[in-house]
C-alpha positions in Angstrom: 43.2 19.0 -61.5 42.5 22.2 -63.4 43.2 25.8 -62.5 40.8 28.6 -63.5 41.3 32.4 -63.2 38.1 33.6 -61.5 36.7 37.1 -61.0 34.3 38.1 -58.3 31.5 40.8 -58.6 33.9 43.3 -57.0 36.5 42.7 -59.7 39.1 40.8 -57.7 40.8 38.2 -59.9 42.1 35.0 -58.3 43.1 31.5 -59.2 41.4 28.4 -57.9 42.0 24.7 -58.6 39.2 22.1 -59.2 39.1 18.4 -59.9 37.4 19.1 -63.3 35.5 21.8 -65.2 32.3 20.1 -64.1 33.4 20.2 -60.5 33.9 24.0 -60.8 30.4 24.4 -62.4 28.8 22.4 -59.5 30.6 24.2 -56.7 30.0 27.6 -58.3 26.2 26.8 -58.8 26.0 25.8 -55.1 27.7 29.0 -53.9 30.8 27.2 -52.6 33.3 29.2 -54.6 34.1 32.6 -53.1 36.6 35.4 -53.5 39.5 35.0 -51.0 39.8 38.8 -50.8 36.2 39.9 -50.1 34.2 36.6 -49.7 31.9 37.4 -52.6 30.4 34.1 -54.0 29.3 35.8 -57.2 32.2 34.5 -59.3 32.8 33.7 -62.9 35.7 32.5 -65.0 38.0 35.4 -66.0 39.8 35.6 -69.3 43.0 33.5 -69.0 46.2 34.1 -71.0 47.8 30.9 -72.2 50.8 29.7 -70.1 53.6 29.6 -72.6 56.9 29.4 -70.8 60.0 31.0 -72.3 62.5 28.4 -73.7 64.9 28.8 -70.8 62.1 28.8 -68.1 61.3 25.1 -67.9 61.7 24.7 -64.1 58.8 26.9 -63.1 56.0 24.4 -64.2 57.8 21.5 -62.5 58.2 23.6 -59.3 54.5 24.5 -59.3 53.5 20.9 -59.9 55.7 19.8 -57.0 54.1 22.4 -54.7 50.6 21.4 -55.7 51.4 17.8 -55.2 52.9 18.5 -51.7 49.8 20.5 -50.8 47.5 17.7 -52.0 49.4 15.1 -50.0 49.3 17.2 -46.8 45.6 17.7 -47.3 45.1 14.0 -47.9 46.8 13.3 -44.5 44.5 15.7 -42.8 41.4 14.2 -44.4 42.4 10.7 -43.6 42.1 11.4 -39.9 38.9 13.4 -40.3 35.2 12.5 -40.7 33.1 13.9 -43.6 29.9 15.6 -42.3 28.8 17.2 -45.6 26.5 20.2 -45.4 26.1 19.6 -41.6 29.6 21.0 -41.0 28.6 24.4 -39.6 26.1 23.0 -37.1 28.4 20.2 -35.9 31.4 22.6 -35.5 29.3 25.0 -33.5 27.8 22.2 -31.4 31.3 20.9 -30.5 32.4 24.4 -29.6 29.3 25.7 -27.7 27.0 22.7 -26.7 29.5 20.2 -25.4 29.2 17.8 -28.2 32.2 15.5 -28.1 35.2 17.0 -30.0 36.2 15.3 -33.2 38.1 16.2 -36.3 35.5 16.8 -39.1 35.4 18.3 -42.6 32.5 19.2 -44.8 30.8 22.1 -46.6 30.0 25.5 -45.3 28.8 28.6 -47.1 31.0 31.7 -46.9 28.5 33.3 -44.5 28.5 30.2 -42.2 32.3 30.0 -42.2 32.5 33.8 -41.4 30.0 33.4 -38.6 31.9 30.4 -37.1 35.2 32.4 -37.2 33.6 35.5 -35.7 32.2 33.4 -32.8 35.6 31.9 -32.1 34.8 28.4 -33.4 38.2 27.0 -34.6 37.7 26.3 -38.4 40.0 26.6 -41.4 39.3 26.3 -45.1 41.1 23.5 -46.9 43.5 24.7 -49.6 42.2 22.4 -52.3 38.6 21.5 -53.1 37.3 18.4 -51.4 35.2 16.0 -53.3 32.4 14.5 -51.2 32.9 10.7 -50.7 29.7 9.9 -52.6 31.1 11.7 -55.7 34.5 10.0 -55.8 35.0 7.6 -58.8 
């Protein structure tokens, strides 16, 4: 995993984690990376200061690593009981909510606009805290 400081077109700076630099480039090119403040998908890497801890401040990186590990494990448990539907996520979620399609736990990709529309229409969706690699792209 790698963290990047990103900046949206509106100037908001935020941190995001990716499986690799190539994963960030792919997701950004497909418009899947968006600002958590304003939803803008016009994002680019921001200038990052090196993380050099003070000599007596060695616990912080370990605590951050433990928190990320716990988050990844929780997400892994959620995904284990869920079905990947890829780019069909928005349509399937809406169909389950409005058209009586049988309810199931699913995960996939949605644009910021699709996710916003689903939420505005009362469709129960939630973004995953860490990027999800589609099954076909796993090593």
